[in-house]
N, C-alpha and C positions, 0 to 999 in steps of 0.2 A: 522895746521896753522889756526889762527883766521880769520874769514871772516867778512868783513864789507864794506859798501859803503862809499867812501869819499864824493862823490856827489850823493845825493839820487836820485835813478832812477825815471824818470817821471811816469813810469807805477805804481810803488809803491805808489807814491803820489795820483794817480787816484784811485787805489784800496782802499786805506785807506784815503779817502777824508775827513773823519770826524776828522782827526788829522791835525794840522797846521804844515806844513813842511817849508813854506816860507810865506812872506807877501809882495806880489808884489806891487810896487808903482812907481810913476813917479818922485819922489823927491830924488832919489839916497840914500834912507835910507837902512841901514843894521842893523842887530840885533846880537850883541855879547852876548853870554851866557856862563856862567861858572857853572859847575856841581860839586857837592859833598862836598862843604865847609859848614860852614866856617872852615878853617884849619890854625892853628898858622903859622905865618911867610909867608906862601904862599899867602893866601887871602890878607893880608896886602900889600905884594909886588904887587899883581895885582891891588889893589886900587891905589897905588902910580903911577903905569904906566898909568892907566886910567886917573888919575888926570892930568898927563903931557900932555895929548891930549884932555882934556876936553871931555872925552868919557864917555858915560853912557852905562850900561850893565844890564842884568838880571841874577841874581844868583839863581840857583835852588839848594836849601839847604836841607841837610839831618837833620831831626829833632834832632837826638841825638847829632849832631855837633852844632846845635843852642844851645842846653842845655849846652853843654860842653864849648862853646865859646861865651857867650852872649855879651861880650865887642866887639869882632870882628864883630859879627852880627849887633850890633848897629852902628858900623862904616860904614858898607855897606849901611844901611838905611840913616844915616846922610849925606852921600855923594850923595844921590839922585838916587841910583840904585834901580832897581825893584827886588822883591823877588818872587821866585816860589817854589812850593812844590815838593820834590824829595823823598818822603816817610820818615818815621822816621828811618828805619834801612837799607835803600838801598836794598829793596826787588826786586827780579826778579818775575814779575807778572806771567810768565809762570810756575813757580815752587811754586806758592803760591795760596791758596784758595781765592776766591773772598772776602769772609767775612774777612779773616785775612788781605788781601791786603787793603781793604777799611778802616779797623780799623787803620792800620799803617799810612795811608794817613791822617786820622783824627787826629792821635797823632801829626803828623808833623804840621798840620794846627793849632792845639792848641799851639804848641811851637811858631809859627809865631805870633799868635794872642796875646800872652803875651806881645808882643812889639807894640801892638795897630796898627798892619799893616795887614789888611785883604788881602788875596791873593787867587785868583781863577785860577791860571795857574799852570799846573802840567806837569812835564816831568817824564816818567817812567824810572827808572834805567835800563841800558842796552838797552833802547828802547823797552822793552818787556812788553806788556800788552795784555790781551786777549779781545775779543769783548764784553763779558759780563761785565768785569771790566770797560772797557771804557764807555759802555752805562750807567752804574750806576753812574759813576763819572760825566759824562756830565749832568745827571739828577740833580746832586748836584750843578750844575752851573760851573763846571770846564771846562776850555779849555785845551786840551791835546796838548802840544807843543813838536814837534819832531825837525828835523833839515834838512837843505838843504846842509850844508857843515860840515863835521866832520874833525877836525884837526888831530885826532888820536894821540894826545899828550900822551895819556895813554899807547900807545903801545911802550914798551921799546925796541922792536926789530927794530924800524925804526930810521933813523938818524934825527938829529935836522933839517937839511935842507929839508928832505922829509916832515916833519911836517909843515914847513913853506910853501912849495910848495902846499901841500894839500889845504891850504886856499887861497893863492894869485892866484892860477891858476883856482879856481872855484867860487870865490866870484862874486856876481852880485847884482844889486839893489833888495832888498827884501830878500836876503839870511839871514837865521838864522844859525849862526856859533857856533860850540861847542868847548869850551876849558874846562879844568878841573883845579880847584884850589885845587889840592891834591898833596900829597908828591910823589905819584907814577908818576904823570905827570910832576913834577916840572922841570926836566932837559929839556925836549922838550918845555915846556911852556915858560921857562925863555929865551930860544933862540928865539922862534917863535913870541911870543906876541909883543915885542917891534917893531919888523920888520913889523908885520901885521898892527900895529897901524900907523906906518909911511906910509905904502902902502895905507891904507884907506884914510889918509889925502891927500896924493899925488893925488889919484884918485877922490878926492872931494866927497867921500861918507859922509853921515852924520849918526850919531849914534842915535838909537831909542831903547827904552825899550819895553818890552812886558808886557801888563797888561790886 
């Protein structure tokens, strides 16, 4: 059975305090994020739902997907959303040498820069990055963005309703929330995201990007 925290443990946040897990504030701001795109149809569906709620989000994109789907990537930018680096090939930092890992991040950065959009926020795929990789990345000016609330939309063993509850029962001002604009996550995503957006509006949260 796969292990992950839906709500990131406070102790973990303290131990790894150089990573950004949430962004506390008094203005009721929350931070929606989407990993692994751009993906045909799925990312465009997400953009449509966000538009309906005048919601802005941060998309942590894979470099190879940017290269394969430049038109969709441009749509994300045109709609005022923020872009983050998610490596070029969705690498697991724990299973990758530091040299290879940093080169892969640079490749993704180059794909982003082709669109005249510098970005210095990074989310490690699977949340797995070692201390040396993280230190060198911060020296390059990157902020390492993790999360406070994980929707677990990628987990095909959970129900749509469970995915929804993962978010609405744990969100608070400052929460960084993770969804995935990927085929694998699409079933849970398409059920949960519209309801989460309505919940956010009802609770008078406001949407903020990460940059």
